[in-house]
Backbone as a ProteinNet text record, in pm:
[ID]
protein_1_A
[PRIMARY]
MGQEPLASVPASSPPAPSLAEAFAALLSVEQSRPVSPPAFGSPGAPGLSDDALEDIVQRVIARLGEQAVRDTAVDVAERLVREEIERIKGA
[TERTIARY]
10395.8	10509.9	10549.2	10676.4	10732.7	10739.7	10745.9	10763.5	10907.9	10938.3	11067	11109	11232	11267.9	11266.9	11226.4	11222.4	11361	11376.8	11501.9	11538	11664.7	11704.2	11711.7	11685.1	11685.2	11828.2	11885.1	12021	12022.1	12138.7	12152.8	12137.8	12172.7	12176.3	12030.4	11935.2	11793	11738.8	11656.5	11590.1	11488.7	11455.2	11361.8	11222.8	11152.1	11016	10934.1	10835.8	10743.7	10662.8	10618.2	10528.5	10398.2	10305.4	10169.4	10098.5	10125.1	10074.2	10114.7	10241.8	10298	10242.6	10230.6	10179.8	10033	9957.5	9815.5	9798.5	9874.2	9876.2	9899.8	10004	10040.3	9921.8	9864.1	9755.1	9635.5	9604.4	9497.2	9519.6	9645	9682.7	9666.3	9705.3	9686.9	9545.5	9470.1	9320.9	9253.4	9294.1	9228.7	9303.7	9395.9	9472.8	9538.2	9588.3	9661.7	9809.6	9897.3	10038.6	10063.2	10154.5	10182.3	10262.1	10213	10284	10311.6	10425.7	10456.2	10344.7	10316.3	10205.8	10265.9	10168.7	10212	10245	10219.9	10232.4	10384.4	10472.6	10612.3	10666.8	10582.8	10629.5	10645.5	10747.7	10762.4	10634.3	10581.2	10465.5	10335.3	10338.7	10210.9	10164.7	10028.8	9988.1	10022	10062.4	10091.4	9988.3	9976.6	9884.4	9965.8	9922.6	9991.6	9948.1	10025.7	9993.4	9858.8	9826.5	9699.6	9583.4	9597.1	9493.1	9472.9	9582.6	9564.6	9509.8	9545.8	9489.5	9340.5	9291.7	9151.4	9084	9135	9080.3	9074.2	9177.2	9179.9	9075.9	9056.4	8960.6	8822	8796.7	8663.6	8630.2	8731.7	8715.4	8681.8	8765	8745.1	8606.9	8560.5	8431.6	8320.1	8331.4	8234.2	8234.2	8361.8	8370.8	8318.7	8343.2	8297.5	8145	8082.8	7934.1	7882.4	7932.5	7886.2	7920.6	8026.3	8063.2	7959.8	7925.5	7828.7	7697.6	7651.7	7528.7	7531.3	7638.1	7648.6	7655.6	7718.6	7723.5	7595	7519	7390.7	7295.6	7298.9	7209.4	7247.3	7377.2	7426.1	7384.5	7390.1	7350.3	7200.9	7126.2	6977.9	6931.8	7003	6960.1	6996.2	7110	7146.5	7049.9	7015.9	6922	6792.2	6734.8	6611.9	6616.3	6731.1	6738.4	6748.9	6826	6820.3	6692.2	6617.4	6485.1	6392.9	6401	6315.9	6348.6	6482.1	6526.9	6481	6487.4	6436.1	6288.7	6207.2	6060.7	6037.8	6104.9	6086.7	6120.6	6220.8	6265.1	6176.8	6088.4	5999.8	5880
11784	11744	11605.9	11580	11446.5	11348.2	11227.4	11122.1	11104.4	11076.7	11048.3	10911.4	10876.9	10745.5	10656	10529	10432.3	10403.1	10386.7	10352.3	10209.9	10183	10049.8	9960.6	9831	9738.7	9684.4	9691.6	9635.5	9488.1	9442.4	9300.6	9213.3	9261.5	9181.6	9164.9	9229	9229.2	9086.3	9044.9	8911.2	8923	8817.1	8823.8	8865.5	8930.8	8978.4	8847.1	8856.8	8745.4	8722.7	8598.5	8570.4	8628	8622.7	8669.2	8575.4	8449.3	8357.8	8392.1	8418.8	8460.3	8591.6	8689.9	8814.6	8805.2	8727.3	8707.1	8634.3	8529.7	8461	8552.7	8635.9	8734.1	8830.8	8880.5	8976.4	8906.9	8786	8706.2	8684	8648.1	8621.5	8743.1	8856.1	8985.2	9017.6	8996.4	9029.4	8942.4	8819.5	8726.8	8724.8	8809	8823	8694	8623.3	8502	8519.9	8445.6	8461.6	8418.6	8487.1	8457.6	8326.3	8231.5	8110.9	8097.4	8033.6	8021.3	7934.1	7986	7904.4	7778.1	7688.2	7548.2	7548.2	7652.9	7658	7616.1	7660.2	7636.7	7504	7428.6	7309.4	7199.3	7112.3	7004.4	6915.2	6883.7	6789.1	6864.4	6989.2	7068.2	7112.7	7115.2	7157.9	7305.6	7338.6	7469.3	7548.4	7679.8	7768.2	7874	7909.3	8009.6	8134.6	8246.4	8376.9	8420.7	8383.5	8425.9	8358.8	8230.2	8158.4	8219.2	8247	8299.2	8440.4	8516.4	8647.7	8646	8541.5	8530.3	8495.3	8413	8373	8496.9	8566.5	8688.3	8786.2	8811.4	8903.7	8858.9	8728.4	8676.8	8689.4	8663.8	8680.7	8824.8	8916.4	9061	9104.1	9056.2	9092	9051.1	8923.4	8873.7	8946.1	8969.9	9042.2	9179.8	9244.4	9376.5	9396.5	9296	9296.6	9278.4	9188.2	9169.5	9295.3	9357.9	9469.6	9588.7	9605.7	9709.7	9677.4	9556.9	9513.5	9545.8	9498.6	9523.2	9670.6	9752.2	9896.5	9956.7	9914.7	9978.3	9940.4	9817.9	9781.2	9861.2	9882.3	9956.6	10101.4	10153.9	10298.1	10311.6	10220.6	10224.8	10209.7	10117.7	10096.5	10215.4	10279.6	10401.9	10514.9	10532.4	10638.4	10619.7	10492.4	10466.2	10498.1	10455.1	10479	10631.3	10703.3	10847.5	10917.3	10869.7	10927.8	10892.4	10775.6	10739.3	10827.2	10847.8	10931.5	11077.8	11125.5	11267.7	11272.1	11174.7	11177.1	11171.8	11091	11080.2	11211.6	11285.1	11406.4	11527	11513.5	11619.6	11641.3
6558	6630	6577.3	6570.8	6521.7	6644.9	6598.6	6700.3	6730	6861.7	6905.4	6861.3	6829.4	6795.2	6914.6	6893.5	7005	7057	7186.5	7247.2	7199.9	7178.1	7146.4	7269.3	7249.1	7364.2	7371.4	7493.7	7510.2	7479.4	7415.5	7384.2	7503.7	7625.2	7741.5	7808.4	7749.7	7805.2	7781.3	7877.6	7852.5	7734.6	7667.7	7554.5	7605.4	7516.5	7550.3	7574	7662.7	7675.9	7556.7	7534.7	7425.4	7456.4	7358.1	7383.1	7479.2	7477.8	7581.6	7717.2	7738.7	7870.9	7917.1	7828.3	7862.8	7904	7827.7	7863.8	7995.9	8022.3	8144.5	8261.3	8245.5	8352.7	8380.3	8274.3	8291.8	8361.4	8317.6	8375.9	8521.8	8562	8699.2	8782	8730.6	8809.1	8821.7	8719.5	8723.6	8825.9	8839.1	8926.9	9061.2	9089	9210	9251	9154.4	9175.5	9135.7	9202.9	9171.1	9026.3	8958.4	8817.2	8807.9	8724.3	8707.4	8559.3	8524.8	8378.1	8316	8191	8113.5	8065	8043.9	7996.9	7845.7	7775.5	7634.4	7589.1	7670.2	7632.1	7683.9	7761.2	7816.4	7709.5	7723.6	7625	7631.9	7521.4	7514.8	7526.7	7559.3	7578.6	7437.6	7414.2	7285.9	7266.1	7145.4	7116.9	7054.7	7076	7000.1	6940.2	6815.7	6746.7	6806.9	6783.2	6834.7	6777.2	6650.5	6593.7	6658.9	6686.4	6760.8	6902	6969.4	7102.8	7095.5	6998.7	6986.2	6961.5	6878.5	6859.7	6986.1	7064.2	7196	7288.2	7290.3	7380.8	7335.8	7201.9	7154.4	7193.5	7175.9	7214.9	7358.6	7443.7	7592.4	7619.7	7560.7	7590.1	7547.7	7427.7	7380.6	7477.7	7521.4	7620.2	7751.4	7807.3	7927.4	7914.9	7798	7777.2	7777.2	7714.8	7716.6	7850.2	7929.9	8062.2	8153.4	8128.8	8210	8180.7	8052	8017.5	8083.6	8071.9	8138.9	8293.6	8353.7	8496	8532.6	8453.8	8479.6	8461.1	8360.5	8331.4	8449.2	8498.6	8611.6	8739.1	8761.6	8879.2	8869.3	8753.5	8737.3	8755.5	8690.2	8702.8	8849.8	8921.6	9060.7	9144.8	9119.8	9188.6	9163.6	9036.9	9002.5	9069.3	9072.2	9140	9288.1	9356.6	9495.2	9519.5	9439.5	9459.9	9438.2	9344	9316.1	9436.9	9488.6	9608.3	9724.9	9739.9	9855	9831.3	9708.3	9678.3	9702.8	9666.1	9690	9838.8	9907.3	10058.6	10124	10073.9	10135.3	10103.3	10003	9965.9	10047.7
[MASK]
+++++++++++++++++++++++++++++++++++++++++++++++++++++++++++++++++++++++++++++++++++++++++++

């Protein structure tokens, strides 16, 4: 099957958010905080290139991913132990 062509963006559409703005919005949602504009675009604020920001994002995701795997493994192990204890008590 072929891919359908992408729809064109109307000229009156607002510009797409920068990577920094998109990341800030995702982080705000994840932390259940209201979305606030990032300081990256503020005059006098230190700028980060998209490549530098992408590197930071990837490192954060990698660290969160490792912790999430550990937490999930612990949760599953605890659940299995509780279920086995209940099974033994019921026998």
